[in-house]
C-alpha positions in Angstrom: 173.3 56.7 97.1 173.4 57.0 93.7 172.5 60.0 90.8 170.8 58.9 87.7 172.8 60.4 84.8 170.6 61.3 81.5 170.4 58.4 78.9 170.6 60.7 75.7 173.7 62.9 76.6 175.6 60.0 77.7 174.5 57.7 74.9 175.6 61.0 72.8 178.7 61.3 73.8 179.7 57.5 73.8 178.6 57.3 70.2 180.6 60.6 69.7 183.9 59.1 71.2 183.3 55.7 69.8 183.0 57.7 66.3 186.6 59.2 66.8 188.0 55.9 67.9 187.0 54.2 65.1 188.3 57.4 62.7 191.3 57.1 64.0 192.0 53.6 63.7 190.6 54.0 59.6 193.2 56.5 59.6 190.8 59.3 58.6 191.8 61.1 62.5 194.9 61.8 63.6 196.6 63.2 66.7 198.2 65.9 64.6 195.6 68.3 64.8 195.7 69.2 61.0 191.7 67.9 60.5 190.5 71.0 60.8 188.7 70.6 64.1 189.1 73.9 66.4 188.0 74.7 69.9 186.0 78.0 70.1 186.8 78.1 73.8 190.0 78.4 72.3 189.7 80.6 69.7 188.0 82.8 71.8 190.1 83.1 74.9 193.5 81.7 73.4 193.6 79.6 76.1 192.8 75.4 75.6 189.9 73.8 77.3 189.8 71.2 79.2 189.0 68.9 76.8 191.5 70.6 73.8 193.0 67.7 72.2 190.4 65.2 73.4 189.1 64.3 69.6 192.7 63.3 68.8 193.1 61.7 71.4 190.7 59.2 70.9 191.3 59.2 67.6 195.3 58.2 68.4 193.9 55.0 71.0 192.2 54.3 67.8 195.2 53.8 66.1 197.0 52.1 68.7 199.2 55.3 69.8 199.2 55.6 73.2 201.9 57.9 74.0 200.6 60.6 70.9 196.4 60.1 72.7 198.4 61.0 76.2 200.3 63.9 74.4 196.9 65.4 72.5 195.0 65.3 76.2 195.6 63.3 78.8 192.3 62.2 79.7 191.4 60.2 76.6 192.2 56.9 77.6 189.3 57.6 80.9 187.3 59.4 77.6 187.0 56.0 76.0 186.7 53.4 78.8 183.6 55.7 79.8 182.4 55.6 76.3 182.7 52.1 76.7 180.7 51.9 80.2 177.5 53.3 78.5 176.4 50.6 76.1 177.9 47.4 78.6 175.5 49.6 81.5 172.9 49.8 79.3 172.8 46.4 78.0 172.7 45.2 81.4 169.6 47.1 82.7 167.7 50.3 81.4 169.5 52.7 84.4 172.2 55.0 84.3 173.2 55.7 87.7 176.9 56.3 89.5 177.8 56.9 93.3 176.4 60.5 93.9 180.7 61.1 94.5 181.3 60.3 91.0 180.0 63.2 89.2 182.2 65.6 91.6 185.6 63.4 91.4 185.2 63.4 87.5 184.8 67.1 88.0 187.7 67.2 90.0 189.7 64.9 88.1 189.1 67.2 84.7 190.1 70.7 86.7 193.0 69.3 87.7 194.6 67.7 84.4 193.4 71.1 82.9 195.5 73.2 85.4 198.3 70.7 85.1 198.1 71.4 81.1 198.1 75.1 81.4 201.4 75.1 83.4 
């Protein structure tokens, strides 16, 4: 059994991730976190959100620095892989669908990585 993935949000997230990847490869955005980008959740709570550092991690991957990417957010390689999967899926068909367990597994992975980073 599969679950339909909404196309517009999937394409938007894929484009944003691709943009961070390109900015990282051009040297415009770095993993150092000095770009002025801030997380509203982190600002409000004083605790990093599960996605803190993800943009910088993707940019580090664009620059070819896997170590910095993993240090910024261990989910960065997964974000790039998912971002590349969306256009590939759309090119082969007009439908984005995943196994019903995929969203739950992804959510569990994000929570697990977040809890490990908070520890």
